[in-house]
C-alpha positions as CSV (number, residue, x, y, z in Angstrom):
1,X,7.6,-8.9,16.8
2,X,6.2,-6.9,13.9
3,X,7.1,-3.4,13.1
4,X,7.1,-0.8,10.3
5,X,10.4,0.7,9.1
6,X,10.8,3.5,6.6
7,X,11.8,2.3,3.2
8,X,15.2,3.3,1.8
9,X,16.9,3.2,-1.5
10,X,18.6,0.0,-0.3
11,X,15.1,-1.6,-0.6
12,X,14.9,-0.9,-4.3
13,X,15.5,-4.5,-5.5
14,X,13.0,-5.9,-2.9
15,X,10.3,-3.4,-3.8
16,X,10.9,-4.0,-7.5
17,X,10.5,-7.8,-7.1
18,X,7.4,-7.3,-5.0
19,X,5.8,-4.8,-7.4
20,X,6.4,-7.2,-10.4
21,X,4.8,-10.2,-8.6
22,X,2.1,-11.6,-10.9
23,X,-0.6,-11.3,-8.2
24,X,0.4,-7.8,-7.4
25,X,0.2,-6.7,-11.0
26,X,-3.1,-8.5,-11.4
27,X,-4.7,-6.4,-8.7
28,X,-3.0,-3.1,-9.6
29,X,-4.5,-0.3,-11.6
30,X,-1.6,-0.5,-14.1
31,X,-1.1,-4.1,-15.0
32,X,2.1,-4.0,-17.1
33,X,5.4,-5.1,-15.5
34,X,7.6,-2.3,-14.1
35,X,11.0,-1.6,-15.8
36,X,14.0,-1.3,-13.5
37,X,15.1,2.2,-14.6
38,X,11.5,3.6,-14.1
39,X,11.3,1.9,-10.7
40,X,14.6,3.5,-9.5
41,X,13.4,7.0,-10.7
42,X,10.0,6.5,-9.1
43,X,11.5,5.3,-5.8
44,X,14.1,8.0,-5.6
45,X,11.4,10.7,-6.2
46,X,9.0,9.1,-3.6
47,X,11.8,8.9,-0.9
48,X,12.6,12.6,-1.5
49,X,9.0,13.7,-1.3
50,X,7.8,14.6,2.1
51,X,4.2,14.0,1.0
52,X,4.9,10.3,0.5
53,X,5.4,7.8,3.3
54,X,6.7,4.3,2.5
55,X,7.0,1.7,5.2
56,X,8.1,-2.0,5.1
57,X,6.5,-4.4,7.6
58,X,9.1,-6.6,9.2
59,X,9.1,-9.5,11.6
60,X,12.0,-9.5,14.1
61,X,13.6,-6.7,12.0
62,X,15.0,-9.2,9.5
63,X,12.0,-10.8,7.6
64,X,10.4,-8.4,5.1
65,X,6.7,-9.0,4.8
66,X,5.1,-6.2,2.8
67,X,4.9,-2.6,2.0
68,X,2.4,0.2,2.7
69,X,2.5,3.6,1.1
70,X,0.6,6.8,1.9
71,X,0.7,9.5,-0.8
72,X,-0.8,12.9,0.0
73,X,-3.2,14.1,-2.7
74,X,-5.1,17.3,-1.9
75,X,-6.7,16.8,1.5
76,X,-6.2,13.0,1.9
77,X,-3.7,10.2,1.8
78,X,-4.0,7.6,-1.0
79,X,-3.1,4.1,0.3
80,X,-1.2,1.4,-1.6
81,X,0.0,-1.8,-0.1
82,X,1.0,-5.4,-0.9
83,X,2.3,-8.4,0.9
84,X,5.1,-10.7,-0.1
85,X,3.6,-13.9,-1.6
86,X,5.2,-16.0,1.2
87,X,3.1,-14.1,3.8
88,X,-0.3,-13.8,2.1
89,X,-3.4,-15.2,3.7
90,X,-2.0,-14.8,7.2
91,X,-3.6,-11.5,8.2
92,X,-0.6,-9.4,7.2
93,X,-2.7,-7.0,5.0
94,X,-4.8,-5.9,8.0
95,X,-1.7,-5.7,10.2
96,X,0.3,-3.6,7.8
97,X,-2.6,-1.1,7.4
98,X,-3.3,-1.0,11.1
99,X,0.3,-0.2,11.9
100,X,0.5,2.2,9.0
101,X,-2.5,4.2,10.3
102,X,-0.8,4.4,13.8
103,X,2.3,5.9,12.2
104,X,0.2,8.3,10.1
105,X,-1.8,9.5,13.1
106,X,1.5,10.7,14.6
107,X,2.6,12.4,11.4
108,X,-0.8,13.9,10.4
109,X,-3.4,13.4,13.2
110,X,-6.5,14.7,11.3
111,X,-5.8,12.7,8.2
112,X,-8.3,11.3,5.7
113,X,-7.5,8.2,3.7
114,X,-8.5,6.7,0.4
115,X,-8.1,3.2,-0.9
116,X,-8.9,1.8,-4.3
117,X,-9.5,-2.0,-4.3
118,X,-10.2,-4.1,-7.4
119,X,-13.8,-5.2,-6.9
120,X,-13.0,-9.0,-7.2
121,X,-10.1,-8.7,-4.7
122,X,-12.2,-10.1,-1.8
123,X,-9.4,-10.2,0.8
124,X,-8.5,-6.5,0.4
125,X,-12.1,-5.4,0.3
126,X,-12.7,-7.2,3.6
127,X,-9.6,-5.6,5.1
128,X,-10.8,-2.1,4.3
129,X,-14.2,-2.9,5.6
130,X,-12.9,-4.3,8.9
131,X,-10.7,-1.3,9.4
132,X,-13.8,1.0,9.3
133,X,-13.5,2.4,5.7
134,X,-16.8,3.3,4.0
135,X,-17.4,2.2,0.4
136,X,-18.0,5.5,-1.3
137,X,-18.4,4.3,-4.9
138,X,-17.4,1.9,-7.6
139,X,-15.6,3.1,-10.7
140,X,-13.9,1.8,-13.8
141,X,-10.2,2.5,-14.0
142,X,-8.1,1.2,-16.8
143,X,-10.9,-1.2,-17.8
144,X,-11.1,-2.7,-14.3
145,X,-13.8,-2.2,-11.7
146,X,-12.5,-0.8,-8.4
147,X,-14.2,-0.1,-5.1
148,X,-13.2,3.3,-3.7
149,X,-13.1,3.5,0.1
150,X,-12.6,6.5,2.4
151,X,-11.8,6.8,6.1
152,X,-11.6,9.9,8.3
153,X,-9.2,9.7,11.2
């Protein structure tokens, strides 16, 4: 059984390892590896911020599969997610976003969402399209081309 649980500071090491995965860094806006001290400061601040919602997808409550984050910016939530390399190419990206939207509908029922996906990340682009996002524009961010998707809930 799959479920989302709120991330805690006890997840710091896991999230640090996931964030520094080579494939995750390759598709991220900022490509450089993350430093531990910066990660702890970032995570501590995110967990204290009621405008940020971080969830970990688990299977049977003991297998961690991935993370999804919703950060409130102005009138919408910006989405960030990634899947552990052992669970990629199994439909977990779509599942984590679907479950994340269900959680967010309870927290903020009239929410709007934004996702930025590297143009050549075909898997994530397909996920956003399957979930009903509309491609609004393509833009260059940090010398990489990203598709910018929006969804009104």
